C-alpha positions as CSV (number, residue, x, y, z in Angstrom):
1,X,18.7,-6.1,-23.6
2,X,19.5,-5.7,-19.9
3,X,16.6,-4.6,-17.7
4,X,17.3,-1.2,-16.0
5,X,16.8,-0.6,-12.3
6,X,17.5,2.7,-10.4
7,X,18.2,3.1,-6.7
8,X,17.2,6.6,-5.7
9,X,18.2,8.2,-2.4
10,X,19.7,11.3,-0.7
11,X,23.4,11.4,-0.1
12,X,23.3,14.3,2.3
13,X,20.6,12.7,4.4
14,X,22.4,9.3,4.5
15,X,25.6,11.1,5.5
16,X,23.8,13.0,8.2
17,X,22.1,9.9,9.6
18,X,25.0,7.4,9.3
19,X,28.0,9.7,9.7
20,X,31.3,8.0,9.1
21,X,29.4,4.8,8.3
22,X,28.1,6.3,5.0
23,X,30.8,4.6,3.0
24,X,29.7,1.2,4.4
25,X,26.1,2.1,3.3
26,X,27.3,3.0,-0.2
27,X,29.2,-0.2,-0.4
28,X,26.0,-2.2,0.4
29,X,24.3,-0.5,-2.5
30,X,27.2,-1.2,-4.8
31,X,27.2,-4.8,-3.8
32,X,23.5,-4.9,-4.8
33,X,24.4,-3.4,-8.1
34,X,26.9,-6.2,-8.7
35,X,24.5,-8.9,-7.7
36,X,21.8,-7.4,-10.0
37,X,24.3,-7.6,-12.9
38,X,24.6,-11.3,-12.4
39,X,20.9,-11.8,-12.9
40,X,20.7,-9.6,-16.0
41,X,19.6,-6.3,-14.4
42,X,21.7,-3.1,-15.0
43,X,21.3,-1.1,-11.8
44,X,22.3,2.6,-11.3
45,X,22.6,4.3,-7.9
46,X,21.3,7.9,-8.1
47,X,21.8,10.4,-5.2
48,X,19.5,13.2,-6.3
49,X,21.3,15.8,-4.2
50,X,24.8,14.9,-5.4
51,X,25.9,16.8,-8.5
52,X,28.2,14.0,-9.8
53,X,25.7,11.2,-9.3
54,X,22.8,13.2,-10.7
55,X,24.8,14.3,-13.7
56,X,25.6,10.6,-14.5
57,X,21.8,10.0,-14.6
58,X,21.3,12.9,-16.9
59,X,19.3,15.0,-14.3
60,X,20.0,18.2,-12.4
61,X,20.9,17.7,-8.7
62,X,18.5,19.2,-6.1
63,X,19.8,21.6,-3.5
64,X,17.8,20.0,-0.7
65,X,15.6,16.9,-0.7
66,X,11.9,17.9,0.0
67,X,8.7,16.2,-1.1
68,X,8.4,18.4,-4.3
69,X,12.1,18.1,-5.3
70,X,12.1,14.3,-4.6
71,X,9.0,13.8,-6.8
72,X,10.4,16.0,-9.5
73,X,13.8,14.1,-9.5
74,X,12.1,10.7,-9.7
75,X,10.0,12.0,-12.6
76,X,13.1,13.4,-14.4
77,X,14.9,10.0,-13.9
78,X,11.9,8.1,-15.3
79,X,11.7,10.4,-18.4
80,X,15.5,10.1,-19.0
81,X,16.0,6.4,-18.3
82,X,12.6,4.7,-18.4
83,X,13.7,2.1,-15.7
84,X,11.7,-1.1,-15.2
85,X,12.2,-0.8,-11.4
86,X,12.5,2.3,-9.2
87,X,13.9,1.6,-5.7
88,X,13.6,4.3,-3.1
89,X,16.2,3.7,-0.4
90,X,15.6,4.7,3.2
91,X,12.7,5.6,5.4
92,X,11.1,9.1,5.6
93,X,14.2,10.6,7.3
94,X,16.3,9.7,4.3
95,X,13.9,9.9,1.3
96,X,10.5,11.4,1.9
97,X,7.1,9.8,1.6
98,X,4.8,12.1,-0.3
99,X,2.0,13.5,1.8
100,X,-1.4,13.3,0.2
101,X,-4.3,15.4,1.6
102,X,-6.6,12.8,3.2
103,X,-9.7,12.5,1.0
104,X,-11.6,10.7,3.8
105,X,-13.2,11.9,7.0
106,X,-11.2,10.4,9.9
107,X,-8.4,11.2,12.3
108,X,-5.7,11.4,9.6
109,X,-4.9,14.8,8.1
110,X,-2.6,13.4,5.4
111,X,-1.7,10.1,3.9
112,X,2.1,9.2,3.7
113,X,2.4,7.6,0.3
114,X,4.8,6.3,-2.4
115,X,1.9,6.3,-5.0
116,X,2.9,9.7,-6.5
117,X,6.4,8.3,-7.4
118,X,4.6,5.6,-9.4
119,X,2.5,8.1,-11.4
120,X,3.3,10.1,-14.5
121,X,1.9,13.3,-13.0
122,X,3.8,16.3,-11.5
123,X,3.9,17.0,-7.7
124,X,0.6,17.4,-6.0
125,X,-1.0,16.7,-2.7
126,X,-4.4,15.8,-4.2
127,X,-5.1,12.1,-4.6
128,X,-7.2,12.9,-7.7
129,X,-3.9,13.5,-9.6
130,X,-2.7,10.0,-9.0
131,X,-5.5,7.6,-10.2
132,X,-3.3,6.3,-13.1
133,X,-0.2,4.5,-11.7
134,X,2.2,3.6,-14.5
135,X,5.6,2.7,-12.7
136,X,7.0,-0.1,-10.7
137,X,8.2,1.4,-7.3
138,X,9.3,-0.1,-4.0
139,X,11.1,1.2,-1.0
140,X,14.0,-0.6,0.8
141,X,13.5,0.6,4.4
142,X,16.1,1.3,7.0
143,X,14.9,2.2,10.6
144,X,13.5,5.6,11.1
145,X,15.8,7.7,13.4
146,X,18.2,4.8,13.8
147,X,21.5,4.3,12.0
148,X,21.6,0.5,12.5
149,X,24.3,-0.9,10.1
150,X,23.7,-4.5,11.4
151,X,20.1,-4.2,10.2
152,X,21.1,-2.9,6.8
153,X,23.6,-5.7,6.3
154,X,20.8,-8.2,7.0
155,X,18.3,-6.7,4.6
156,X,20.8,-6.4,1.7
157,X,22.1,-9.9,2.3
158,X,18.6,-11.2,2.1
159,X,18.0,-9.4,-1.3
160,X,21.4,-10.5,-2.8
161,X,21.1,-14.1,-1.7
162,X,17.4,-14.6,-2.4
163,X,16.6,-17.9,-4.1
164,X,13.3,-18.2,-6.0
165,X,10.8,-20.9,-5.0
166,X,8.2,-22.9,-6.8
167,X,4.7,-21.4,-6.6
168,X,3.5,-24.4,-4.6
169,X,5.7,-23.2,-1.7
170,X,3.6,-20.1,-1.4
171,X,0.3,-22.0,-1.1
172,X,1.0,-22.7,2.6
173,X,0.4,-19.6,4.6
174,X,0.2,-18.0,8.0
175,X,-3.0,-15.8,8.4
176,X,-4.6,-14.2,11.4
177,X,-7.8,-12.2,11.6
178,X,-9.7,-10.3,14.2
179,X,-12.8,-12.4,15.0
180,X,-15.2,-9.6,13.8
181,X,-13.7,-9.9,10.3
182,X,-13.6,-13.7,10.1
183,X,-16.0,-14.0,7.1
184,X,-14.2,-11.3,5.1
185,X,-10.8,-12.9,5.8
186,X,-12.0,-16.4,4.9
187,X,-13.1,-15.0,1.5
188,X,-9.8,-13.3,1.0
189,X,-7.8,-16.5,1.7
190,X,-10.1,-18.5,-0.5
191,X,-9.5,-16.0,-3.3
192,X,-5.7,-16.2,-2.8
193,X,-5.1,-19.8,-1.9
194,X,-8.2,-21.7,-2.8
195,X,-8.9,-22.5,0.9
196,X,-9.1,-20.8,4.3
197,X,-8.2,-23.8,6.5
198,X,-5.1,-22.2,8.0
199,X,-6.8,-19.1,9.3
200,X,-6.2,-18.2,13.0
201,X,-8.7,-16.0,14.8
202,X,-7.9,-13.4,17.5
203,X,-9.0,-13.7,20.2
204,X,-8.4,-17.4,20.6
205,X,-5.1,-17.9,18.7
206,X,-3.1,-14.8,19.9
207,X,0.5,-13.8,20.0
208,X,3.0,-15.3,20.6
209,X,2.9,-17.6,17.6
210,X,5.3,-20.5,17.3
211,X,8.1,-20.9,14.8
212,X,6.0,-23.7,13.2
213,X,3.1,-21.3,12.9
214,X,5.3,-18.6,11.3
215,X,7.3,-20.9,9.0
216,X,5.1,-20.4,5.8
217,X,6.5,-18.0,3.2
218,X,3.3,-15.9,3.0
219,X,1.9,-14.0,6.0
220,X,-1.5,-12.3,5.9
221,X,-3.0,-10.0,8.6
222,X,-6.5,-8.7,8.9
223,X,-6.3,-7.1,12.3
224,X,-6.3,-3.7,14.1
225,X,-3.2,-1.5,14.2
226,X,-2.4,1.8,15.8
227,X,0.2,4.6,15.3
228,X,3.7,4.1,16.6
229,X,2.9,0.6,17.9
230,X,4.8,-2.6,17.5
231,X,1.6,-4.7,17.9
232,X,-1.4,-5.8,15.8
233,X,-4.6,-6.5,17.7
234,X,-7.5,-8.8,17.3
235,X,-11.1,-8.1,18.3
236,X,-14.2,-9.8,19.7
237,X,-16.7,-7.4,21.2
238,X,-14.7,-5.1,23.4
239,X,-11.8,-7.5,23.8
240,X,-8.7,-6.4,21.8
241,X,-5.9,-8.9,22.5
242,X,-2.4,-8.8,20.9
243,X,-2.6,-10.7,17.7
244,X,1.1,-10.1,16.7
245,X,4.0,-8.4,18.3
246,X,7.3,-7.5,16.6
247,X,9.4,-8.7,19.5
248,X,8.1,-12.3,19.2
249,X,8.6,-12.4,15.5
250,X,12.4,-12.2,15.9
251,X,14.0,-15.5,15.1
252,X,10.7,-17.2,14.1
253,X,10.3,-16.0,10.5
254,X,11.5,-17.9,7.4
255,X,14.0,-16.2,5.0
256,X,12.2,-14.9,2.0
257,X,8.8,-14.3,3.6
258,X,6.2,-12.1,1.8
259,X,3.8,-10.2,4.1
260,X,0.6,-8.3,3.5
261,X,-1.2,-6.5,6.3
262,X,-4.7,-4.8,6.1
263,X,-4.2,-3.3,9.5
264,X,-4.2,0.5,10.2
265,X,-0.6,1.7,10.3
266,X,0.4,-1.8,9.2
267,X,3.4,-0.5,7.2
268,X,4.2,2.5,9.3
269,X,8.0,2.9,9.8
270,X,8.3,4.7,13.1
271,X,11.3,5.7,15.3
272,X,11.5,2.9,17.9
273,X,12.5,5.4,20.6
274,X,9.0,6.9,20.2
275,X,7.3,3.6,20.9
276,X,6.5,2.8,24.6
277,X,8.6,-0.4,24.6
278,X,11.3,0.9,22.1
279,X,10.6,-2.1,19.9
280,X,11.0,-1.7,16.1
281,X,7.9,-1.8,13.9
282,X,6.5,-5.1,12.7
283,X,7.6,-4.5,9.0
284,X,11.1,-3.6,10.2
285,X,11.2,-6.8,12.3
286,X,10.2,-8.8,9.3
287,X,13.1,-7.4,7.3
288,X,15.4,-7.9,10.2
289,X,14.5,-11.6,9.8
290,X,15.2,-11.6,6.0
291,X,11.7,-11.1,4.7
292,X,11.7,-9.8,1.1
293,X,8.4,-7.9,0.7
294,X,5.8,-6.2,2.9
295,X,2.7,-4.5,1.6
296,X,0.7,-2.5,4.1
297,X,-1.0,0.8,5.0
298,X,0.8,3.9,6.2
299,X,-2.2,5.0,8.4
300,X,-5.9,4.4,9.1
301,X,-7.3,1.7,6.7
302,X,-10.7,0.3,6.1
303,X,-12.6,-2.8,4.9
304,X,-16.0,-4.6,5.4
305,X,-16.7,-7.2,8.1
306,X,-18.1,-9.6,5.5
307,X,-17.4,-9.6,1.8
308,X,-14.3,-8.0,0.3
309,X,-13.5,-4.3,-0.3
310,X,-10.8,-1.7,0.1
311,X,-7.8,-3.2,2.0
312,X,-9.0,-6.7,1.3
313,X,-8.8,-6.2,-2.4
314,X,-5.4,-4.5,-2.8
315,X,-3.7,-7.0,-0.5
316,X,-5.1,-10.1,-2.1
317,X,-4.5,-8.9,-5.7
318,X,-0.8,-8.4,-4.7
319,X,-0.5,-11.9,-3.3
320,X,-2.2,-13.5,-6.3
321,X,0.2,-11.7,-8.6
322,X,3.2,-12.9,-6.6
323,X,2.0,-16.5,-6.8
324,X,1.5,-16.1,-10.6
325,X,5.2,-15.1,-11.1
326,X,5.3,-11.3,-11.0
327,X,8.1,-9.4,-9.4
328,X,7.1,-7.7,-6.1
329,X,7.0,-4.3,-7.7
330,X,5.0,-5.4,-10.7
331,X,2.6,-7.3,-8.4
332,X,1.7,-4.0,-6.6
333,X,1.4,-1.9,-9.7
334,X,-0.9,-4.5,-11.2
335,X,-2.8,-4.7,-7.9
336,X,-3.3,-0.9,-7.9
337,X,-4.5,-0.9,-11.5
338,X,-6.9,-3.8,-10.9
339,X,-8.2,-2.0,-7.7
340,X,-9.0,1.0,-9.8
341,X,-10.6,-1.0,-12.6
342,X,-12.8,-3.0,-10.2
343,X,-13.9,-0.1,-8.1
344,X,-14.1,2.6,-10.9
345,X,-15.0,4.6,-12.6
346,X,-16.4,6.5,-9.6
347,X,-14.3,6.3,-6.5
348,X,-15.6,7.2,-3.0
349,X,-13.1,8.9,-0.6
350,X,-12.2,5.7,1.2
351,X,-11.4,3.9,-2.0
352,X,-9.1,6.9,-2.9
353,X,-7.4,6.7,0.5
354,X,-6.8,3.0,0.1
355,X,-5.2,3.6,-3.2
356,X,-2.8,6.1,-1.7
357,X,-1.9,4.5,1.6
358,X,-0.8,1.0,0.6
359,X,2.9,0.8,-0.4
360,X,5.6,-1.9,-1.1
361,X,8.5,-2.2,1.3
362,X,11.3,-4.2,-0.2
363,X,13.2,-4.4,-3.5
364,X,10.6,-4.3,-6.3
365,X,12.8,-6.3,-8.7
366,X,12.6,-9.5,-6.6
367,X,10.7,-12.3,-8.3
368,X,9.6,-14.7,-5.6
369,X,8.5,-17.5,-7.9
370,X,10.8,-19.5,-10.2
371,X,10.5,-18.0,-13.7
372,X,8.3,-19.9,-16.1
373,X,9.6,-20.3,-19.7
374,X,9.0,-17.3,-21.9
375,X,5.8,-17.8,-23.8
376,X,6.6,-15.5,-26.8
377,X,9.0,-12.8,-28.0
378,X,6.5,-10.3,-26.7
379,X,6.7,-11.7,-23.1
380,X,9.5,-9.4,-22.0
381,X,9.9,-7.0,-19.1
382,X,10.0,-4.1,-21.5
383,X,6.7,-5.0,-23.2
384,X,5.0,-5.7,-19.8
385,X,6.0,-2.3,-18.6
386,X,4.7,-0.7,-21.8
387,X,1.4,-2.4,-21.4
388,X,1.2,-1.4,-17.7
389,X,2.1,2.2,-18.6
390,X,-0.6,2.4,-21.2
391,X,-3.2,0.9,-18.8
392,X,-2.2,3.5,-16.2
393,X,-2.7,6.3,-18.7
394,X,-6.1,5.0,-19.7
395,X,-7.1,4.7,-16.0
396,X,-6.0,8.3,-15.3
397,X,-8.3,9.5,-18.2
398,X,-11.3,7.6,-17.1
399,X,-11.3,7.2,-13.3
400,X,-13.6,9.8,-11.7
401,X,-12.5,10.6,-8.1
402,X,-14.8,12.2,-5.6
403,X,-14.1,15.5,-3.8
404,X,-15.5,16.9,-0.6
405,X,-18.3,19.5,-1.0
406,X,-17.6,22.4,1.4
407,X,-21.3,23.3,2.0
408,X,-23.4,20.2,1.3
409,X,-27.1,20.5,1.0
410,X,-29.4,17.5,1.1
411,X,-31.3,17.1,-2.2
412,X,-33.0,13.8,-1.6
413,X,-36.7,13.3,-1.8
414,X,-38.7,12.0,1.1
415,X,-39.0,8.6,-0.5
416,X,-35.2,8.2,-0.6
417,X,-34.9,9.5,3.0
418,X,-37.2,6.7,4.0
419,X,-35.0,4.2,2.2
420,X,-31.9,5.6,4.0
421,X,-33.7,5.2,7.4
422,X,-34.1,1.5,6.7
423,X,-30.3,1.2,5.9
424,X,-29.5,3.2,9.1
425,X,-31.4,0.7,11.1
426,X,-29.9,-2.3,9.4
427,X,-26.3,-1.0,9.9
428,X,-26.7,0.4,13.5
429,X,-26.5,4.0,12.4
430,X,-28.9,6.8,13.4
431,X,-28.5,9.3,10.7
432,X,-27.4,11.8,13.3
433,X,-23.7,11.0,12.7
434,X,-21.3,13.5,11.1
435,X,-22.4,13.7,7.4
436,X,-20.1,14.7,4.6
437,X,-21.0,15.0,0.9
438,X,-18.5,14.2,-1.9
439,X,-19.1,15.0,-5.6
440,X,-17.6,13.0,-8.4
441,X,-15.4,14.9,-10.8
442,X,-15.4,13.2,-14.2
443,X,-12.2,13.9,-16.1
444,X,-13.2,12.6,-19.5
445,X,-16.2,14.4,-21.0
446,X,-16.7,11.7,-23.6
447,X,-16.8,9.0,-20.9
448,X,-19.2,11.2,-18.9
449,X,-21.5,11.7,-21.9
450,X,-21.5,8.0,-22.6
451,X,-22.3,7.2,-19.0
452,X,-25.2,9.6,-19.0
453,X,-26.6,8.2,-22.2
454,X,-26.2,4.6,-21.1
455,X,-27.6,4.9,-17.6
456,X,-29.4,8.2,-17.5
457,X,-27.3,9.0,-14.4
458,X,-25.2,12.2,-13.9
459,X,-24.1,14.3,-11.0
460,X,-22.8,11.2,-9.1
461,X,-22.1,11.9,-5.4
462,X,-21.1,10.0,-2.2
463,X,-22.7,10.8,1.1
464,X,-20.8,9.5,4.2
465,X,-21.7,9.1,7.8
466,X,-18.9,8.5,10.4
467,X,-20.2,6.8,13.5
468,X,-18.9,8.4,16.7
469,X,-15.6,6.9,17.7
470,X,-14.6,5.3,21.0
471,X,-11.1,4.8,22.2
472,X,-10.0,1.3,22.8
473,X,-6.4,0.2,23.5
474,X,-5.2,3.7,22.7
475,X,-6.8,3.9,19.2
476,X,-10.2,5.1,18.0
477,X,-12.8,2.6,16.7
478,X,-15.4,3.8,14.3
479,X,-17.5,2.7,11.3
480,X,-18.3,4.6,8.1
481,X,-21.5,4.3,6.1
482,X,-21.2,5.4,2.4
483,X,-24.2,6.1,0.1
484,X,-23.7,6.4,-3.6
485,X,-26.3,8.8,-5.1
486,X,-27.4,10.3,-8.4
487,X,-29.9,13.1,-8.1
488,X,-32.7,11.8,-5.9
489,X,-31.8,8.1,-6.2
490,X,-29.6,5.9,-4.0
491,X,-27.4,3.8,-6.3
492,X,-25.9,1.7,-3.6
493,X,-24.3,1.7,-0.1
494,X,-21.3,0.3,1.7
495,X,-20.3,-0.2,5.4
496,X,-16.6,0.2,6.2
497,X,-14.8,-0.6,9.5
498,X,-11.6,0.9,10.7
499,X,-8.9,-1.7,10.7
């Protein structure tokens, strides 16, 4: 049975953006459909605001493409067709990112996200609704605010002509880390590749990087990023050099490159006319040079300086899945589910934000590694999707997200306060930083009762302290200290840094 893939977009928005070039855009999509057919994938183009196209898919066309109508249309398509791959075509000015209310305490009001499209839950702006991803979703990005047909032709040509490689080809990598996160990055690389010998540190090894440096097919960044900025930055003390620049990537990246970036705004797709130098974003530049996948964050992201957590985890899970033979879309879905399984059942607000903000840019049906022989009759795309769907449903029922308490009141005994003071001193906090309390909302009463009986713990909460930010290189630097509590007891704590 042929695997089904849907390409979902807005005809009206594409016509408005590309004008008389729309037919050329439509032809590129049609060429991709034909190419997919040759590799056993039946692909259907669905313009959700076009009555004819929507009718062919068995759904009702929307009058205008908004976040609620786009989410509902994708849900209707999934219910009707159960596709193995959902492709969103276009950046936010063509097909909207969903806007999740930011669960964390930082400079972001919302989190632009494709996660809701991957979940079997109706439209919402609350991240608590989307802790059970079940669908394979990716986005083929054009350039925000820019009708660049030359760019589109390159990106579709790269997808259509892509040739799979042996997994060994992915074991060579380009990786660069801010010096302050060296230990964390070394651990990530060892988890992905079995070594960290190729790691470059910024400052010391800064942009521009040579063609030889950038030749490997896997690129990994653990650096700083800022909004509407074509650069990633390193850090050592108060030194923030340019670790990567989109301009110098041009002509130096190998066809078929896969990229992950932990950086804040690493996957932001901005209008280049709004950037000081008018350069396109780093992810857009990678696709201009025939990269096939980019996983990164839409806004402010976090992770520890040593050990792994948050952005470290979701990016390395994705790369490991790619090396093990998953399609790019399945690699991210599995990474999201593993992230939830490892960090759950109680999720602090920064874990929730991480889940929402990391997305896949690129065609989710691309399988980077040469396919291994089928192990059994059950090893099919359809069966894998069913297993992932069921896993997502189970996660949605058991994951307990935290929600901000509007009027927090400290309920810790003096003994615990003394313990907190020791942790403040250890981490460089004072305890006078902005304090926010989050309570955990357990969805499943049976799970909650079991947890209470097993551990004696209930009323789980997270207390966060955000260290006063300072502006460096045009972006705010700050740290977050998170305590996990139950009643009068501290269950654990974590220190996160803004990427």
